N, C-alpha and C positions, 0 to 999 in steps of 0.2 A: 592325753592320757589313752594307753594302749587298751583297745576293746576288742580286738580281734586276735585269735591264735595263729593266724597267718605269720609263716617266718618272714616273709618280706614286707611287713607292715608295722606301724607304731601307731596307727590311727583305726580306722574302721573298715579299712580297705581289706578286701579279700583277694586282691591280685597284686602283683609286683608293678606298682605303678613307676612312670618315668620320674615322677617328682621325688619318690622315696629313693630311687637309685641315685639321681643328681644330688640329693641333699646328703646322703650317706657317703657319697665318695668324695664330695668337696665340702662338705659341712657348712654350705651356706646356699642360698637359694640362686640357681642357674636357670637361664632361659635362652632360648634360641632366638636368633636373629635371622629371618629369612632374606636371602639375597636372590637376585636375578643377574645372572651374569650374561644373559642373552647367548647360551649355548646352541639353542635350537634344539631340533628333534629329528632322529631319521625317518620317523614315521609320519613327518610332515612335508618334507622336502623331496620325497621320492625314492629315498634311498631303500627304506623298507616299505614305504607306504606313503599316502598322502590323505590329509584331512585329520591324522592323528586318531587317538582313541575316540570313540564315539560321545563319551561321557566328557571328554577335556575341553576346557575353555580355551580362547585364543592365547590366554596367558600361561598355557601349558601348565595347570596345576600350581601356578605361581600367582594366585589371585591375591595373596597376602604379602607377596615378595615385594622388594622394593622395585623402583622404576628403572627399567634398564637402560634410559637415557644418562642416569647418574652413574658415577663412578661407584664401584661397590663399597669403597670406605665410607663414601658419603650416604649411601643407602644404609650401612651398618650405624653409622653415627645417629643418624635421625631416628631409626627405631629404639636404638639403645637408649637415648635421651628421653623417649617418650616412656619406655618401660621402667627406666630407673625411678621415675616420679611414682611408680607404685611399690617398688622393691629397691630401696636403698643399699648401695654397696653390692648388690648382686654380680655374678660373673654370666659371662655370655658365652655362647657357642654359634660362630658363624655357619649359617646353613644354606648351601648352594640348593636352593629348592626348585625353581622354575625350570621347566625343560630337562634335557638330558646332559647331566653335568660332567659327562666324560665322553662327550661328542663334540670333540674339537682336537686341534693339533696337540700333542702331548705337552710340547713346552709350554703354550698357551694354560693348559690345564695346570701344569705345575706351577707356573708363575703367580696365577691368581690363588691357588690353594695356599702356597706359602706365604704370599702377602697376608691372605686373611688372617693366618695364624699369628701375625705381628699385631693386630687390631687390639686397641686398649680393653682391659678387662677379658679378653678371649681366654678360654681354658681348653677348647678343644676345636673339633671341625666336623661338620657333618655334611655328606655329599649325596644328592639324590639323583640316581640314574636308572638306566635299564641295564638288565643283565646281560643282553645281546651287545651292549657297548662295553664290556669289559673284556679286555685280552691280557695275554702274558705280560706285554710291555706296561700296559696301564696299571696291571696289578702290582707290578714292581715298583713303579712310580709311587702308587698308593701306600704300598709297603713302607718305602722309604718316609713318605709322609708321618705314617703312623708311629714311627720311632721316634718322632719330635713332637707329637702333640696326641690327643685322644681322639682318634679318628673313628667314626661310623660312617659305613657305606649304605644308603637306603636304596633297596631294589623294588621296582613296583612289579610285582607279580599279579595280583589281584584275585586269580583263580588258578587252580591247577589243571583246568579242564581246557583243553585246546578247541573244543567245540564253541565253549563261550568265547574265549579269546578270539575267535573267528569273527563272531557276532559283534564284539566291541571294536575290532580292527587294531587288535594288540600289535600284529604282525611280529611276534616271535612265539616259539612254542615253550611248554614246559621243560622239554629236553634243553633249549636254549637257556632257560633259566637257570637249570642245574649246572650247566658248563660254567657260566659266569658266577653262580654262586660258589662253586668248589674252588675255582682259580683264586677267589678271595679267601675262601675258608682255608685253603692250603698254606696262606701267608698269615695266617690267625688275624686277618682284619675284622673288626667288628663289623657284623651285618644286621641291618634292620629290614624286615621284610614287610612290604604292604599288601594287605589283602581288602576286597570290597565286598560286603554283603548286600545283596539284593539284584545282582546283575540279571539280565535278561534270560529268562529260561531255567535258572538255576533253582533248585529245590533247597529246602533246609538242611537236608542230608548232604548235598552237594556243599553247602557252605560251611557246615560242621567238619567235613572230610579236607576241604583246603587249609583250614586252621590246624586239624590235626596232623595233616601230612608235614606242613610248614614246622609246626611244633617239633616234630620228630627229627627235623633238620638240625635242630638246637642251634636257631639264630641267637645272636645276642638280645635282638628285640623284635617286637612285632606291633605293627600298627593295624588296626581295625578300624576300616571307614565304612560308612553307609553309602549306597548310590544315591547321589541327589541329581536332581535334573536343573541344567542350568540353561538360562535362556541364550539362543545362539548356537548350540551344539547340534551334533547328528541326532543325539538321544533326545534332545529336546522335541524335534521333528518327529520322532518315533513315539514319544509320549502323547503329543497331539493326536497322532493316528491310532492311539490305544494299543501300540504293540509293546510298551513297556509301562509297567506299574511301579509304584514307589511302596515300600514296605511301611506298614504301621508301626507306630512306636512300641506297642506291647509285643508285637511280632519280633522286631528288632533287638530288643532286651532279651528276649527268650533266647534267640539265636545266639547273642553274644555271650551271654551266660554258659550255654552249651560249650560255646567254643573255649571259654576259659578253663572250664573243668579239663579239657583235653589238652592244654598247653602246658609244658613243664615248668614248675614254679620259679625257675631261675631266669626264665626267658621274661626281660622286661617288657611291660604292656606299655607302649609309649602312646597309644591312642585307643580308645574305645567308640569313638564316634567321630563326625565329621559335620564340618558347616561350610556352605558355601556364601558367596557376596550376597548379602541380603537382597540387594536390588536386582539381582539376576537370577535368585533362587525361585524356582517354579515348584518344586516338591522334593522331599516331604517337608512342609512348612514347619512341622514340630521340630525338626533337626537344628531350628534357629534357637531353640531353648536346650543348649548343649549341655548345662549343668542339670538341668532336670533330667535328661536323659541318663546322664551319668549317676546321678541319685537313684533312678529307678534301677539301674543295674545293681547298686550297692544293696538296695532294698530285696531284690530277687536273690542276690548270693546269700544274704541273711536269712531269708524266708527258707530257701534250701538248705541251710546250714552247709554251705558248700565253699570251696576254695579253689583257686587257682591249681590246675593240676591233679586234682582229687581223683579224676578218672584216667590218668595217663597210665597204659598199660591195662587197662581192666575192660576195655570194650572188645 
C-alpha cells in the first residue's frame, strides 16, 4: 500500500529506488548478476597508474563478482541459480562489474557483451568502467549494443574534486570524466555514476556538492557508496596510521539525505550504501547491517518530511 507521496514510489520510499524502476519497467523482479571478465585496469598496469585506487581491493571492486577462472556464462549460471531460490521466475541483468570493462581490444569487448545478451533470462546489460576508458570507437560499439538490449554503462567518478582524486590515486580528472560522460550521453546511452562519501579530506559540503553536481548532469542512475576500509588496500595502511577516518552511521545517513534532496527525482538511485566482504572489512563495521542503514535513511527522510529532488534549484 502506498504511504509516500513521492512520484516514483509505491511504498514508503521517498527516493527513486532501482527496485521500483526495474519492477515498473519489466513487471517482474529483476536482479543483477555480477561478472568478472578479467579485463584489468589501466590504473594498475602502469598505463595510467599503479596500485589502483587506494580503497580498491585486489579484486578491483569485484569482491562479489564471479571467479575469473570460470567462463562468464558459468559465473552467470551459478549466481542466477542461487538467487532464483529467493525469487522464482525473476529476470536477470548480466553485470560486468570487476575491473574496467571497456579496457580491452574492442572486438573482445563486443564479443563478450553480445554473448552475455544471449544468457538465459537476461533482459539487459550493465557495464562498469572508467570514463577515461571511453572513446568514440568504444561508444559507437556500445551504442550498437544499446539498440538490442537495455544497456547501462556505470562510470566510477567518486568525487568531482581533483585534489581528492589525487589522494585516492584515481589517475583521471573531473574534466576527463566529463569527456567520457558526454561521449556516451551524445549517443543517448544510459549512464549510472558512482560517488563515494567519506573520502579523505572531504567535508560534508564537498560530498553534497559532488552529488548535486552529478545530479545536474541528469544521468540515468546514481550509486551512492560509503567509504569502507578493506584489509590489504593502501587505504588500510593509511587508516592504521590515523590518516583516514570512517564516517559514523548517523553522520552518513544525514549526508545521504542531504544529497537525495538535491538529486532530480527522475534519476534512479541504484544504491544508497555499500558493504565490503565481511572477512576483510575493517571499518565502518556498522556498514555490514545494510538494511539497518537503509531503514535509517527512510526514517530520516520521513522525519524531515522530505523527498528526492525537493531542493533541486533552490540552493
